[in-house]
VOBA-1610 file (N, C-alpha, C; in pm, whole numbers, padded with zeros to 5 digits, always signed):
BEGIN
Met+01765+02553+00574Met+01737+02419+00641Met+01695+02314+00549Lys+01754+02186+00558Lys+01717+02073+00480Lys+01634+01974+00566Ile+01525+01936+00508Ile+01441+01843+00575Ile+01439+01702+00500Arg+01446+01597+00576Arg+01425+01471+00512Arg+01318+01395+00579Ala+01251+01312+00507Ala+01132+01229+00560Ala+01135+01107+00492Lys+01088+00994+00560Lys+01062+00866+00505Lys+00924+00816+00544Ala+00867+00744+00446Ala+00723+00680+00494Ala+00733+00537+00442Pro+00691+00446+00513Pro+00704+00298+00470Pro+00600+00247+00377Phe+00630+00153+00297Phe+00530+00076+00229Phe+00442-00002+00313Arg+00338-00058+00256Arg+00240-00129+00332Arg+00222-00267+00278Val+00181-00370+00357Val+00143-00493+00312Val-00004-00517+00370Ser-00089-00546+00278Ser-00242-00547+00309Ser-00254-00703+00307Phe-00345-00744+00414Phe-00363-00887+00435Phe-00501-00929+00402Gly-00592-00831+00435Gly-00733-00862+00392Gly-00815-00736+00389Gly-00925-00736+00311Gly-01018-00636+00288Gly-00981-00525+00189Gly-00871-00543+00124Gly-00827-00444+00006Gly-00934-00442-00094Gly-00956-00323-00131Gly-01076-00302-00223Gly-01188-00243-00161Thr-01221-00280-00047Thr-01344-00232+00027Thr-01313-00094+00088Asp-01185-00045+00078Asp-01165+00096+00125Asp-01180+00203+00006Met-01243+00166-00112Met-01261+00262-00217Met-01387+00323-00197Ala-01397+00454-00224Ala-01516+00534-00246Ala-01573+00493-00385Pro-01706+00498-00412Pro-01806+00526-00305Pro-01850+00404-00223Tyr-01802+00292-00241Tyr-01827+00167-00184Tyr-01836+00192-00025Cys-01704+00220+00015Cys-01692+00228+00164Cys-01771+00327+00235Val-01798+00444+00165Val-01883+00549+00233Val-02033+00486+00237Glu-02085+00420+00141Glu-02226+00371+00141Glu-02256+00239+00225His-02132+00154+00204His-02150+00023+00277His-02058-00005+00400Gly-01966+00063+00402Gly-01861+00038+00511Gly-01746-00034+00446Gly-01631-00009+00490Gly-01518-00095+00437Gly-01415-00114+00548Cys-01319-00224+00542Cys-01237-00250+00642Cys-01105-00328+00594Val-01006-00287+00654Val-00879-00361+00610Val-00793-00398+00723Ile-00713-00491+00711Ile-00608-00527+00818Ile-00472-00530+00740Asn-00386-00447+00791Asn-00250-00433+00716Asn-00140-00390+00812Thr-00020-00389+00760Thr+00084-00357+00822Thr+00195-00272+00741Ala+00259-00188+00792Ala+00375-00118+00738Ala+00483-00208+00745Ile+00570-00197+00650Ile+00716-00279+00651Ile+00829-00178+00647Asp+00944-00244+00666Asp+01069-00166+00662Asp+01134-00148+00524Arg+01058-00107+00434Arg+01079-00056+00303Arg+01021+00091+00294His+01091+00184+00249His+01055+00319+00247His+01064+00399+00118Val+00994+00512+00122Val+01019+00623+00023Val+01077+00720+00086Tyr+01190+00780+00042Tyr+01256+00890+00110Tyr+01242+01027+00026Val+01216+01134+00098Val+01212+01261+00044Val+01307+01354+00109Thr+01388+01432+00024Thr+01471+01543+00075Thr+01411+01679+00023Leu+01403+01785+00117Leu+01351+01903+00084Leu+01455+02012+00093Val+01498+02081+00005Val+01603+02193+00013Val+01555+02319-00028Pro+01539+02433+00026Pro+01474+02563-00011Pro+01581+02617-00124Arg+01513+02669-00240Arg+01584+02753-00330Arg+01545+02924-00311Asp+01626+02987-00387Asp+01599+03126-00384Asp+01522+03184-00497Asp+01435+03107-00550Asp+01357+03143-00672Asp+01220+03077-00638Lys+01125+03094-00734Lys+01008+03032-00719Lys+00970+02904-00804Lys+01078+02827-00827Lys+01072+02704-00899Lys+01078+02588-00812Ile+01019+02473-00858Ile+01032+02353-00794Ile+01120+02245-00877Arg+01218+02201-00832Arg+01297+02110-00920Arg+01297+01975-00842Val+01248+01876-00909Val+01229+01743-00851Val+01338+01649-00925Lys+01402+01565-00835Lys+01485+01460-00893Lys+01445+01327-00853Ser+01415+01232-00929Ser+01391+01098-00899Ser+01513+01008-00911Ile+01572+00956-00800Ile+01676+00868-00812Ile+01651+00751-00875Asn+01544+00685-00861Asn+01525+00559-00908Asn+01507+00561-01060Phe+01438+00660-01118Phe+01418+00676-01263Phe+01538+00756-01342Asn+01620+00810-01253Asn+01733+00908-01309Asn+01670+00992-01395Lys+01571+01063-01338Lys+01494+01173-01411Lys+01488+01304-01317Gln+01460+01405-01382Gln+01434+01544-01308Gln+01348+01622-01390Asn+01270+01717-01308Asn+01168+01793-01372Asn+01187+01913-01295Thr+01165+02044-01361Thr+01153+02160-01300Thr+01032+02238-01350Phe+00951+02275-01244Phe+00821+02341-01281Phe+00798+02469-01201Asp+00714+02563-01237Asp+00687+02678-01173Asp+00566+02636-01073Ile+00568+02708-00959Ile+00477+02713-00854Ile+00345+02754-00939Gly+00235+02668-00912Gly+00097+02700-00964Gly+00082+02612-01090Asp+00176+02539-01131Asp+00162+02448-01256Asp+00067+02348-01226Val-00048+02337-01310Val-00167+02241-01278Val-00168+02153-01407Asp-00056+02133-01490Asp-00057+02035-01591Asp-00026+01903-01523Tyr-00120+01826-01493Tyr-00106+01703-01424Tyr-00102+01584-01531Ser-00093+01621-01665Ser-00083+01512-01755Ser+00071+01461-01774Glu+00158+01533-01721Glu+00294+01494-01733Glu+00355+01417-01614Glu+00474+01375-01619Glu+00541+01306-01503Glu+00545+01417-01381Phe+00569+01355-01263Phe+00588+01429-01142Phe+00467+01510-01104Glu+00358+01448-01144Glu+00219+01519-01121Glu+00183+01520-00971Leu+00247+01425-00897Leu+00224+01409-00749Leu+00287+01529-00679Phe+00395+01570-00728Phe+00467+01680-00657Phe+00400+01814-00693Lys+00338+01826-00818Lys+00265+01946-00860Lys+00156+01950-00765Gly+00067+01835-00759Gly-00043+01844-00680Gly-00033+01883-00531Thr+00082+01823-00468Thr+00109+01842-00341Thr+00153+01990-00305Val+00215+02060-00402Val+00247+02197-00388Val+00132+02271-00402Asn+00037+02245-00493Asn-00080+02319-00525Asn-00176+02310-00402Val-00192+02207-00354Val-00294+02167-00236Val-00248+02229-00121Leu-00112+02219-00085Leu-00055+02283+00045Leu-00041+02427+00024Gly-00058+02477-00090Gly-00032+02630-00112Gly+00101+02669-00098Ile+00207+02587-00112Ile+00337+02629-00127Ile+00380+02738-00215Ser+00455+02823-00158Ser+00481+02960-00242Ser+00631+02983-00265Asp+00716+02901-00201Asp+00862+02925-00205Asp+00907+02797-00307Gly+01028+02825-00350Gly+01080+02724-00437Gly+01163+02627-00356Phe+01173+02511-00421Phe+01247+02393-00342Phe+01317+02304-00448Asn+01423+02237-00392Asn+01480+02128-00461Asn+01437+02004-00401Ile+01369+01917-00461Ile+01315+01784-00392Ile+01381+01669-00455Thr+01440+01570-00371Thr+01488+01457-00418Thr+01407+01330-00361Ala+01379+01232-00449Ala+01282+01135-00403Ala+01351+00999-00432Phe+01359+00905-00348Phe+01416+00767-00367Phe+01328+00657-00302Ser+01287+00558-00372Ser+01216+00454-00325Ser+01296+00319-00303Glu+01274+00235-00208Glu+01353+00112-00180Glu+01273-00005-00259Leu+01154+00028-00322Leu+01109-00079-00385Leu+01055-00019-00523Pro+01045-00103-00636Pro+01016-00058-00766Pro+00875+00000-00777Ala+00858+00101-00880Ala+00720+00148-00900Ala+00634+00028-00942Gly+00503+00053-00918Gly+00399-00054-00952Gly+00426-00177-00867Ser+00464-00175-00748Ser+00489-00292-00670Ser+00365-00345-00604Gly+00260-00270-00604Gly+00132-00306-00540Gly+00137-00287-00381Met+00220-00198-00341Met+00241-00187-00186Met+00227-00042-00154Gly+00168+00039-00226Gly+00130+00171-00181Gly+00237+00277-00196Gly+00338+00257-00304Gly+00441+00342-00298Gly+00404+00488-00336Ser+00309+00509-00419Ser+00282+00647-00447Ser+00227+00720-00334Ser+00147+00643-00235Ser+00091+00718-00119Ser+00206+00728-00025Ser+00293+00644-00015Ser+00418+00663+00080Ser+00487+00769+00036Leu+00504+00798-00092Leu+00575+00929-00155Leu+00488+01048-00098Ser+00358+01041-00128Ser+00279+01155-00098Ser+00279+01188+00053Val+00277+01090+00142Val+00296+01114+00286Val+00427+01169+00339Ala+00530+01120+00274Ala+00663+01164+00308Ala+00674+01319+00265Leu+00626+01349+00143Leu+00643+01479+00094Leu+00563+01584+00166Ile+00440+01535+00210Ile+00354+01630+00306Ile+00422+01644+00434Gly+00477+01529+00492Gly+00532+01530+00625Gly+00670+01621+00610Ala+00748+01630+00511Ala+00854+01724+00498Ala+00808+01860+00494Phe+00703+01900+00422Phe+00652+02036+00404Phe+00583+02077+00557Asn+00524+01983+00610Asn+00467+01998+00745Asn+00560+02037+00845Glu+00691+01991+00828Glu+00788+02022+00927Glu+00859+02151+00879Phe+00891+02166+00749Phe+00950+02301+00714Phe+00864+02408+00756Tyr+00730+02412+00725Tyr+00640+02528+00751Tyr+00572+02524+00882Asp+00598+02414+00968Asp+00534+02388+01096Asp+00396+02419+01076Leu+00340+02329+01003Leu+00191+02341+00967Leu+00106+02279+01087Gly+00155+02193+01152Gly+00079+02139+01267Gly-00007+02029+01235Leu+00018+01959+01130Leu-00060+01841+01079Leu-00036+01730+01168Asn-00115+01640+01221Asn-00095+01522+01274Asn-00105+01403+01189Arg-00057+01292+01212Arg-00057+01185+01122Arg-00178+01149+01044His-00303+01163+01113His-00429+01142+01059His-00448+01240+00950Glu-00421+01368+00969Glu-00442+01471+00889Glu-00351+01473+00773Ile-00225+01424+00794Ile-00138+01407+00674Ile-00189+01297+00587Ala-00236+01192+00635Ala-00286+01073+00570Ala-00406+01119+00474Gln-00501+01190+00538Gln-00622+01249+00470Gln-00589+01346+00372Lys-00484+01438+00400Lys-00436+01524+00285Lys-00376+01459+00169Ala-00299+01345+00197Ala-00243+01277+00086Ala-00357+01209+00000Tyr-00452+01154+00082Tyr-00572+01112+00005Tyr-00645+01197-00095Asp-00651+01330-00034Asp-00713+01443-00112Asp-00639+01479-00228Ile-00506+01480-00213Ile-00420+01508-00336Ile-00421+01412-00448Glu-00416+01274-00401Glu-00414+01167-00500Glu-00543+01147-00556Arg-00647+01146-00477Arg-00790+01114-00531Arg-00861+01220-00582Ile-00856+01333-00531Ile-00932+01444-00568Ile-00860+01534-00664Glu-00757+01589-00611Glu-00672+01686-00693Glu-00623+01631-00821Leu-00571+01507-00809Leu-00516+01440-00938Leu-00618+01343-01007Glu-00716+01309-00939Glu-00811+01208-00969Glu-00764+01073-01010Gln-00659+01025-00922Gln-00615+00893-00938Gln-00704+00789-00858Lys-00735+00690-00924Lys-00833+00600-00859Lys-00767+00522-00746Gly-00831+00474-00652Gly-00776+00394-00554Gly-00833+00427-00416Gly-00803+00343-00319Gly-00862+00352-00190Gly-00792+00452-00079Tyr-00839+00425+00038Tyr-00781+00493+00157Tyr-00658+00437+00224Gln-00646+00303+00215Gln-00565+00250+00314Gln-00417+00268+00299Asp-00361+00302+00189Asp-00224+00321+00152Asp-00168+00439+00236Gln-00251+00546+00229Gln-00202+00675+00294Gln-00214+00651+00451Phe-00308+00601+00508Phe-00308+00583+00651Phe-00204+00483+00704Ala-00158+00371+00622Ala-00066+00278+00660Ala+00071+00349+00667Ala+00099+00435+00570Ala+00216+00499+00560Ala+00242+00610+00654Ala+00131+00668+00702Ala+00146+00781+00802Ala+00151+00716+00939Tyr+00070+00610+00976Tyr+00061+00556+01100Tyr+00179+00455+01140Gly+00204+00372+01022Gly+00284+00260+01053Gly+00223+00151+01143Gly+00283+00047+01175Gly+00217-00049+01286Gly+00141-00145+01210Phe+00077-00239+01282Phe-00011-00335+01249Phe-00157-00304+01289Asn-00240-00279+01191Asn-00365-00209+01210Asn-00480-00281+01150Tyr-00603-00254+01217Tyr-00733-00283+01147Tyr-00789-00155+01134Val-00836-00124+01002Val-00873+00013+00971Val-01018+00011+00923Glu-01105+00093+00969Glu-01253+00094+00928Glu-01264+00238+00835Phe-01353+00218+00732Phe-01384+00323+00640Phe-01525+00343+00617Thr-01560+00456+00646Thr-01710+00499+00614Thr-01698+00632+00567Asp-01769+00744+00628Asp-01745+00883+00587Asp-01628+00937+00659Glu-01561+00862+00745Glu-01444+00892+00811Glu-01359+00760+00823Val-01232+00766+00862Val-01136+00652+00868Val-01097+00650+01015Lys-01113+00525+01071Lys-01077+00506+01210Lys-00966+00388+01214Val-00850+00408+01272Val-00727+00322+01275Val-00737+00252+01412Phe-00724+00121+01419Phe-00730+00059+01542Phe-00605-00040+01537Pro-00507-00011+01625Pro-00388-00108+01624Pro-00443-00243+01676Val-00383-00334+01616Val-00405-00477+01638Val-00344-00515+01776Gln-00432-00568+01867Gln-00387-00605+02004Gln-00355-00762+02005Thr-00228-00789+02021Thr-00185-00925+02025Thr-00049-00932+02114Thr+00008-01054+02098Thr+00134-01062+02162Thr+00262-01060+02060Ser+00386-01044+02101Ser+00496-01039+02017Ser+00512-01176+01970Glu+00482-01273+02045Glu+00504-01417+01986Glu+00414-01443+01871Met+00288-01388+01876Met+00211-01410+01759Met+00249-01330+01635Ile+00291-01214+01662Ile+00344-01136+01536Ile+00475-01200+01484Asn+00576-01242+01580Asn+00690-01308+01535Asn+00667-01427+01451Glu+00572-01503+01488Glu+00528-01640+01426Glu+00471-01591+01297Leu+00380-01509+01284Leu+00327-01457+01168Leu+00428-01411+01075His+00514-01334+01106His+00612-01273+01013His+00704-01400+00977Tyr+00745-01488+01042Tyr+00831-01607+01008Tyr+00773-01676+00897Arg+00637-01697+00897Arg+00577-01779+00802Arg+00532-01705+00661Leu+00550-01577+00669Leu+00514-01502+00545Leu+00632-01494+00447Ile+00617-01498+00319Ile+00713-01488+00221Ile+00648-01373+00119Leu+00750-01280+00090Leu+00723-01180+00001Leu+00793-01194-00124Cys+00723-01205-00237Cys+00796-01249-00368Cys+00771-01156-00471Tyr+00857-01086-00539Tyr+00830-01013-00659Tyr+00831-01112-00773Val+00716-01093-00843Val+00681-01183-00960Val+00704-01099-01103Gly+00743-00977-01087Gly+00774-00902-01202Gly+00654-00821-01260Gly+00689-00741-01352Gly+00566-00651-01412Gly+00531-00553-01308Ser+00433-00474-01352Ser+00373-00378-01258Ser+00227-00381-01260His+00164-00347-01171His+00007-00345-01176His-00045-00219-01245Phe-00152-00243-01305Phe-00213-00149-01395Phe-00348-00094-01319Ser-00332-00042-01197Ser-00428-00004-01108Ser-00546+00061-01170Ser-00533+00174-01252Ser-00633+00250-01303Ser-00730+00166-01391Asp-00675+00076-01479Asp-00756-00005-01563Asp-00852-00090-01478Ile-00778-00155-01378Ile-00842-00266-01303Ile-00957-00201-01208Gln-00912-00077-01160Gln-01019-00028-01062Gln-01136+00034-01134Asp-01115+00067-01261Asp-01237+00114-01363Asp-01325+00015-01366Glu-01274-00124-01384Glu-01357-00240-01409Glu-01443-00260-01280Val-01342-00268-01168Val-01420-00298-01041Val-01520-00193-00995Leu-01490-00065-01026Leu-01593+00042-00983Leu-01724+00018-01073Glu-01707-00026-01191Glu-01816-00040-01282Glu-01911-00146-01226Gly-01849-00239-01168Gly-01922-00349-01117Gly-02009-00299-00992Tyr-01950-00194-00916Tyr-02030-00149-00807Tyr-02154-00044-00867Lys-02122+00024-00966Lys-02220+00113-01028Lys-02336+00040-01067Ile-02320-00074-01134Ile-02439-00149-01176Ile-02485-00255-01070Glu-02433-00248-00961Glu-02463-00331-00845Glu-02485-00483-00877Lys-02380-00530-00939Lys-02372-00666-00980Lys-02384-00743-00845Lys-02460-00852-00831Lys-02472-00937-00721Lys-02348-00990-00686Ser-02267-01056-00776Ser-02138-01103-00759Ser-02033-01016-00706Tyr-02042-00889-00740Tyr-01957-00788-00681Tyr-01982-00760-00536Met-02100-00744-00512Met-02129-00719-00371Met-02099-00845-00276Glu-02117-00959-00315Glu-02084-01078-00248Glu-01929-01090-00232Ser-01862-01052-00321Ser-01721-01048-00322Ser-01659-00945-00222Met-01728-00840-00226Met-01682-00733-00125Met-01720-00763+00011Ser-01819-00837+00034Ser-01871-00885+00164Ser-01768-00983+00208Asp-01727-01081+00116Asp-01632-01170+00164Asp-01499-01124+00216Leu-01439-01015+00126Leu-01328-00944+00160Leu-01327-00878+00298Lys-01444-00814+00325Lys-01463-00770+00462Lys-01460-00877+00575Asp-01521-01002+00562Asp-01526-01115+00630Asp-01388-01155+00657Val-01295-01157+00566Val-01156-01202+00568Val-01087-01104+00665Ala-01102-00982+00651Ala-01040-00884+00745Ala-01077-00901+00878His-01223-00925+00902His-01264-00944+01041His-01205-01076+01095Ser-01195-01179+01019Ser-01155-01309+01065Ser-01004-01303+01105Met-00920-01223+01013Met-00793-01219+01043Met-00758-01139+01171Arg-00832-01031+01197Arg-00817-00951+01320Arg-00850-01043+01436Asp-00966-01118+01431Asp-01008-01188+01551Asp-00909-01310+01558Leu-00845-01372+01478Leu-00741-01484+01479Leu-00622-01408+01557Ile-00563-01310+01514Ile-00442-01258+01561Ile-00466-01209+01697Glu-00574-01145+01735Glu-00601-01092+01867Glu-00655-01210+01958Ser-00670-01324+01903Ser-00703-01451+01999Ser-00574-01495+02054Lys-00455-01461+02003Lys-00312-01490+02052Lys-00284-01632+02053Asn-00362-01715+01985Asn-00357-01857+01972Asn-00264-01898+01859Ile-00150-01919+01874Ile-00049-01949+01760Ile-00089-02081+01712Ser-00138-02174+01784Ser-00167-02303+01729Ser-00278-02305+01621Asp-00356-02176+01603Asp-00449-02183+01505Asp-00418-02088+01387Leu-00281-02068+01377Leu-00228-01966+01284Leu-00258-02010+01132Asn-00255-02147+01118Asn-00281-02195+00981Asn-00390-02134+00909Lys-00493-02093+00977Lys-00617-02036+00948Lys-00587-01904+00877Phe-00481-01854+00912Phe-00445-01713+00850Phe-00408-01730+00695Gly-00344-01842+00665Gly-00315-01887+00529Gly-00448-01908+00462Glu-00531-01983+00528Glu-00666-02009+00475Glu-00757-01883+00423Tyr-00746-01779+00519Tyr-00812-01659+00503Tyr-00749-01586+00387Leu-00612-01595+00370Leu-00554-01521+00260Leu-00603-01581+00133His-00619-01710+00115His-00656-01789+00003His-00798-01736-00028Gln-00891-01731+00067Gln-01026-01708+00067Gln-01028-01565+00000Gly-00951-01480+00055Gly-00958-01330+00009Gly-00919-01315-00128Trp-00815-01403-00173Trp-00751-01395-00303Trp-00856-01438-00412Leu-00925-01546-00363Leu-01043-01581-00464Leu-01143-01480-00483Ala-01186-01428-00367Ala-01284-01319-00375Ala-01234-01207-00461Lys-01110-01170-00436Lys-01053-01050-00524Lys-01061-01081-00666Lys-01007-01192-00716Lys-00985-01231-00840Lys-01120-01222-00908Ser-01239-01245-00834Ser-01365-01263-00905Ser-01421-01112-00956Leu-01337-01015-00887Leu-01389-00877-00925Leu-01352-00835-01068Ser-01245-00893-01131Ser-01190-00844-01258Ser-01100-00960-01317Asp-01110-00979-01436Asp-01016-01095-01496Asp-00888-01028-01520Lys-00870-00903-01501Lys-00738-00839-01508Lys-00643-00845-01392Ile-00700-00879-01277Ile-00624-00882-01144Ile-00515-00988-01161Ser-00534-01104-01205Ser-00442-01208-01218Ser-00405-01236-01361Asn-00295-01309-01388Asn-00258-01363-01524Asn-00188-01492-01513Arg-00139-01539-01629Arg-00071-01665-01627Arg+00055-01665-01547Asn+00131-01565-01551Asn+00247-01563-01470Asn+00224-01552-01330Ile+00129-01481-01282Ile+00098-01473-01141Ile+00043-01613-01079Glu-00042-01669-01166Glu-00102-01798-01130Glu+00012-01913-01125Asn+00118-01903-01212Asn+00220-02006-01215Asn+00284-01992-01089Phe+00329-01865-01029Phe+00403-01841-00911Phe+00306-01910-00795Tyr+00185-01871-00797Tyr+00095-01898-00685Tyr+00069-02058-00663Leu+00051-02105-00785Leu+00006-02264-00780Leu+00145-02331-00753Thr+00254-02285-00797Thr+00385-02356-00762Thr+00404-02346-00607Ser+00379-02226-00551Ser+00390-02208-00405Ser+00293-02306-00326Arg+00178-02321-00391Arg+00088-02398-00312Arg+00120-02553-00312Lys+00198-02589-00409Lys+00237-02729-00429Lys+00340-02768-00324His+00418-02667-00280His+00537-02672-00193His+00520-02649-00049Gly+00409-02602-00005Gly+00388-02585+00126Gly+00328-02452+00166Val+00282-02372+00064Val+00201-02249+00101Val+00054-02286+00114Ile+00005-02234+00227Ile-00133-02254+00253Ile-00226-02151+00182Gly-00172-02041+00166Gly-00252-01931+00103Gly-00174-01810+00069Gly-00235-01723-00010Gly-00158-01599-00037Gly-00244-01506-00121Lys-00180-01398-00177Lys-00260-01286-00242Lys-00157-01209-00321Leu-00208-01149-00418Leu-00121-01045-00503Leu-00152-00909-00414Leu-00043-00841-00394Leu-00061-00714-00322Leu-00096-00604-00432Gly-00184-00513-00394Gly-00221-00401-00485Gly-00341-00439-00562Ala-00356-00365-00674Ala-00468-00371-00754Ala-00485-00501-00841Gly-00346-00538-00888Gly-00346-00652-00960Gly-00257-00640-01081Gly-00234-00742-01167Gly-00162-00734-01276Gly-00017-00767-01273Gly+00043-00755-01154Gly+00191-00777-01128Gly+00224-00716-01009Gly+00361-00722-00969Gly+00402-00685-00852Gly+00459-00776-00753His+00399-00786-00614His+00446-00876-00523His+00343-00974-00478Leu+00367-01102-00469Leu+00276-01201-00398Leu+00315-01206-00247Leu+00216-01196-00161Leu+00241-01233-00022Leu+00183-01371-00004Leu+00281-01459+00066Leu+00235-01599+00070Leu+00255-01640+00216Phe+00161-01718+00257Phe+00182-01788+00399Phe+00203-01937+00403Ser+00324-01978+00455Ser+00379-02109+00433Ser+00353-02193+00565Lys+00355-02309+00544Lys+00370-02415+00664Lys+00521-02398+00718Pro+00533-02376+00845Pro+00669-02345+00894Pro+00780-02432+00852Ser+00763-02570+00838Ser+00854-02660+00813Ser+00903-02647+00663Gln+00819-02589+00582Gln+00848-02584+00425Gln+00871-02452+00372Lys+00900-02348+00453Lys+00900-02203+00405Lys+01034-02202+00314Tyr+01138-02266+00361Tyr+01261-02243+00265Tyr+01261-02323+00148Gln+01182-02431+00140Gln+01159-02515+00023Gln+01090-02429-00070Val+00986-02364-00023Val+00893-02271-00108Val+00993-02154-00160Val+01069-02096-00083Val+01161-01995-00134Val+01258-02052-00257Glu+01307-02159-00239Glu+01389-02211-00330Glu+01302-02242-00469Glu+01196-02296-00445Glu+01112-02328-00580Glu+01069-02185-00657Leu+01034-02090-00563Leu+01011-01967-00627Leu+01113-01890-00708Glu+01234-01905-00633Glu+01354-01851-00698Glu+01402-01921-00819Glu+01355-02046-00821Glu+01404-02150-00929Glu+01325-02094-01064Ile+01200-02054-01038Ile+01111-02011-01150Ile+01120-01862-01181Gly+01221-01789-01113Gly+01229-01640-01163Gly+01184-01541-01053Gly+01139-01587-00928Gly+01083-01505-00833Gly+01210-01441-00763Lys+01175-01314-00699Lys+01264-01247-00630Lys+01202-01217-00491Ile+01281-01288-00386Ile+01232-01284-00254Ile+01283-01159-00192Val+01182-01087-00135Val+01218-00956-00053Val+01203-00976+00089Asn+01326-00976+00164Asn+01316-00996+00311Asn+01267-00849+00375Phe+01192-00879+00478Phe+01128-00757+00536Phe+01090-00771+00680His+01068-00673+00757His+01027-00675+00888His+00915-00580+00898Phe+00827-00597+01006Phe+00727-00498+01010Phe+00779-00358+01065Asn+00715-00266+01023Asn+00744-00129+01067Asn+00651-00075+01174His+00698-00031+01277His+00617+00032+01376His+00598+00170+01401Asn+00686+00245+01299Asn+00703+00395+01338Asn+00624+00480+01233Gly+00585+00428+01118Gly+00518+00512+01020Gly+00609+00629+00958Leu+00549+00737+00927Leu+00610+00858+00894Leu+00711+00913+00974Glu+00831+00927+00942Glu+00955+00994+01018Glu+00994+01101+00950Val+01022+01219+01015Val+01078+01346+00949Val+01186+01397+01037Trp+01293+01450+00985Trp+01390+01514+01056Trp+01473+01617+00985Lys+01536+01719+01056Lys+01610+01810+00986Lys+01759+01759+00997Cys+01831+01798+00881Cys+01966+01758+00844Cys+02048+01845+00788
//
């Protein structure tokens, strides 16, 4: 039996960073995000031995390891961690393919984790629901592999849709309640631009977490601002008042300023060049997706100037990524 699964990438609008422990457990965090129609695919095929062979289409690499291998210092550690945490005792050939590059700042590693767990869930009939799959993905990445990061990526990949998510000692996912007109207009005015490089999330998150450990006043104020942005975005979208939608761009800008204040590694000259250029030609606000350092800029434009912005960004080397919102989240099927 062959199992295939796909899980979407996510776009985070506001609140990113407040979903990281221990901050969210002690102070509460929240984000507003959406899944998009770019996916990570996983194919699972059983073997007749006790080995796992993983092939990455994107990197044109493959690796074979024994069940129980806990050497997480090498490549393909996410596959090893998943096999170990789920207690997999059979051999498999696993193929993985991503529709966006690594380090894109859009939760690709968590999408891979969710897709992989979803495939094993189907093969072994484990009975895990979406919430449990997302939590299991978090446990694998953050606890088993000790990779730094928050909660939102795993839950966005598993659930899909446009959601407001709260984080304390548990995670609560609330679908945003609005009209198709509001969602369509929001989508029309968004621009996703790949600006090159990849984000160095571990280094950046080390610095951000250090700010929390020493309880810097500026850190706590910035985190509060990020939560306020998420609240305001949710209220605006649920108001269903399209005439007020310019405020969404203003909130994006407010959140970007708050995020940059957490670490001088989040932005750089290249990112600022793209952002300031877009602002000169009709973008109201935007933000870099992910921890920082590179990847994709999400921009909110005045409707009449969107395609001028696109032309200007492409002129200076940006790559525009066309996308739509994804409502399905994790999908798994036999083939």
